[in-house]
Structures are given as C-alpha cells and as structure tokens.
C-alpha angles and dihedrals in degrees: 000000000000122000131208142185111234114227104183145328127272126221091274095053096258123138115249121218132166122221124177094333096316127108114230119202108203121193114216095023128116134205116284092015124127110217144172111234142189119212120222097179128032126193130170094260104026146016133213113219146165125229109245098178134013107220098175111019126209119247086235094059114115134179110267110246096214118072089210093059111125093030102051112067095212096092130035105171109047089117091063120075121243096260091050092050092052092047092049092051092047089052090050089054095047091046091052092050091051103037096040104027103022087230137129121196115240089226131025108215119220111264117264110228138152140145108021100189133049090012103129112110091176132038140160112221116199115219127202138164106234110175091186089061093048101265137312123012122200125185142062129331121268117255112282090356145097089221119105116242115247094237132159098183141021125205097204094053116082108269095248090053094044088053089059096061096090095038089051090053090053092045095052091042089058096051122100091249110034089161094054101062106081102174148009120210117211122205126174126203134177093271108014143043114214126201115194112202114206102214124187097192136030121279122246121228089258091051091052091050091051092050093049092050091049093050092050094047095044096042094234136122116240122212126188126220112191095167138000124349091275090061093065111117139164116272108171136038096014093188095063122130115265119262110261143149128212130229098194095180088068101030091246136140119188123199124211143170117246092251095050118099118260129157111276094225112052094188095053090044090060092050092045090052091053091054093044092052091046092053095040093045097197114206136187110270095031123114110215130188120222102195118195083017098171111186094341104279092148099018096068097048088050090053091044087063088059100256121124107252121207112194124198124189136161096228119078090201092056092046089053090050091049091052091049091050092049091051093046090053095047095251102112092112092054098046141060130178135206135187116231138144100245091187085071097041118156134185087255091057092048090049091052090065092063125225113341115187095199139007133219108196122190109166130171121256093291090069127213106281098144090044095055090044088057094063113115135192090283093052124135119296091221134032126188108196120196112195140185094189122053092199096058091040090055092046091051091043089057090057092047094048103035101034109021102040100245127143121222098232098178148334140189143163134256115207094226092156109038116201092022130091091239111127120207114184145170128214136185123217125185137177132182 
C-alpha cells in the first residue's frame, strides 16, 4: 500500500500530499504525518484517497469523540484538536485572500471559538426506511454517499436532541407511512425544542396519537410540514413558547420560525456579534445599512448602539420578522427594512437607500459581488463583511480593494462549525 507525507490541509479538511507529479487528497490525514493510503478515485492530475494507517502521527492528532466519525459525513475534523482546526481555517481564509484576491489583511484577528460539542441549534435529519438495517434510520448522510448513517448518537447535537435519535427511529417506524417521511428539521430556542416532520401523506388518528405522546414524553413541540416551507405549522403542544434566541449583551431576544435562517451556533453568534459591533462602531446619528439582514441578527444590535439601522433582505417573510423583532425590542423608531434582491443590486438600487455611513454585509455562500460593484463614490466609509465562504469573500474583497478604493484592514475566522471544514469569517474594509 502506498505511503505519503502530508504537507497541508485543503478546504475540505483533507490532507494534501504530492507523489510523482500528482496531488493526493487524503481523508483522515493531518499535516506533517506520514500515512498509508488507499485511493478511491484516480484522475490524471490528482487522486482522492483515505488514510488506512498513520505511520507518524501529528502532535495535533486527537481521538475522535464520536464513534460514528469516519462513517457519518457530518464532521470531517474530529481527529484534529481545536487549535489545529482554527489554524487550518485561518490559513484557508488567508490563502483565499491571496490566491483569489491578491490581498493580505493588515491585521489577522484572533480566532473566535467556543463550545465544541453539543453546539448545533439547528439540524436537518434525513429519514429513510431501510429494511436491511432493521427499519427506519434517522440522522446525517454517510460520507460521500446518499445513504443515511446508522447512528444512535451525535456529539455535535445538544445531548437531549442526540438522545432522541433512536426514539425517533422507533416513532417513525410505528407510523402508518414510515417510507413517506423523508426528513425532520430540528430547531432549538431559549425555551423550546421544535421538531418539524416533513410528511408526504395525511396522518391517521393513530399517527396523531403517537406523535402527541412522543412530544409529551420528549418535552418537544412537533410541527408538521405537508408541503413547502410555508406550510409548516405547530401540531402539538399548541401552547408551547415561541422559538427565540437571546443576545444578552444588547438586551435583545429575537423570535423565529423553525424554517427561518438563524446561525447554527448561538454561542459563536454572540461572540461574532461583539466583534462585528466593535469593528463597525455604530454611533448615534449614523445611518448604517445591514445588507442581507435576515430577521435582524445584526440590525437590532446596531440600533441598540443608537445608530439608525436600515435592513435589506430578499425575503418578505424575513423582513416582516425583522420588523416584528425590532418592535418587540423597542427599536422600531431606530430601524427600517426593505425587500430587495441583493444578488441583482445596481447603483440605482443602492442610491435609493439614501446616504449610508457604514455597511454590515452578511450574504449567503454566493457572496455579494453585484452589491459591492454597486458602490459609488459616495459609498460607505466602512464595511464589515461577515462571510460563510472564503472564496466569495476574497472575490468580493478584490473588487472592493482594486476597483472601489477600500483597504482590507483586518480579517479573522469564527469557528461556527467545530469539527467541520466550514469557514465563517469577518473582515473590515475602510476607505477615506
């Protein structure tokens, strides 16, 4: 079996080695390790492989906590300690800035990291009837597969949710249509855990009774989703508290529906907000744009500092939710919200918002290329950009720096998804 010396990690957490002019991507290998590997895909210029034996282990190698690691595709870096994970993600961010944008931040911010286990406040569990495995499976997909991992626990789910995996399998297996319930969405709030069952046919009376009993025994609220996301509705108990998360630094509580986007890691979100507000420095009298504002996660803290916050989002439902959250937190007079497709932003759209002193930008993975292109000579003096994709952040940063006259003052990562290769980051741009 071939061996290789691992040089670095790629953006998916795989070890990179080079053999006879080919790049070998080795799952389960860490930098400076010598490993035996087995290739499962060969191309002329590269191979994809799995480490079969660690001959010289890295000092940063740790024992994975989850017994399903390596089979379940939910995590890819449990074998690397927390400091190594943060360093790898920071390198991925810096590499993207340089190789894509030809930029280097003036300052590298310390990595934001916190609770490493039981941190997921949202999850989508796939469900499938698999008679060969003894019945219904519920969990995440296997690595590189459409199959569902046969898992009875998950270390990144909160313990009380992890403990529901086997009971959920038995529950769905006892329904009248175990093969017609493809997924269960999990959403955690301050006072309630919601499970949204995606059902493809109506429930029988017996099904409804089983679901009510399960909700009562597990201490959760069950919602049903018979159609699209908008069809999701509470089923039992109806008198449960609303889903919400708190931002205690700002005296805020934001409500949301289980299918509305919120950050998956509430603890890291709070720390990311602190850094964002420190970099943005909102002040009374300023008018600040929160672009891709969602349900007001950044808008309301901006307003709490006394600045006027103008939120823009493509979803009318999220804009409505943001307005409700602003009113519920006593900030209606310091906020305004507008619906616009920011992926099609133009200079005319940006001009229609009026003068904005600063921007907070938090786009999805696609980034905000049309938005940054829309900036004119009277654009904001400061932009804080929160990103979930280093590649699109670097692409947009190149436009800001090379075409719009901004300086990349600093950037750093937030380990929003410990044990995965996902890189959340924050960057500060300024121009005179």
